[in-house]
Residue, then its C-alpha position, 0 to 999 in steps of 0.5 A: m553478485k548481480d543475482i544477489l542484487y536482483g533478489l533484494g530488489a525483488v524482496l523490496l519491492l514485495a514488501l512495499m507492496v505489502i505495505w501499500g496494501l495493508a495501508l490501502a485496507l486500513a485507510g480505504p473504509a476511512l477515506l471512504k467515510f470521510c468523503i462521503l461526509y465530505l460530499f453529502g454532509 
């Protein structure tokens, strides 16, 4: 039973990391552009 829980935890953690990675990849350029405009605009 414990092994199943550990497996689920690992899968959830991996899924979260993938989601965060995608979110950063998508939001990164927009945030960078916003920061540059905010600082120098």
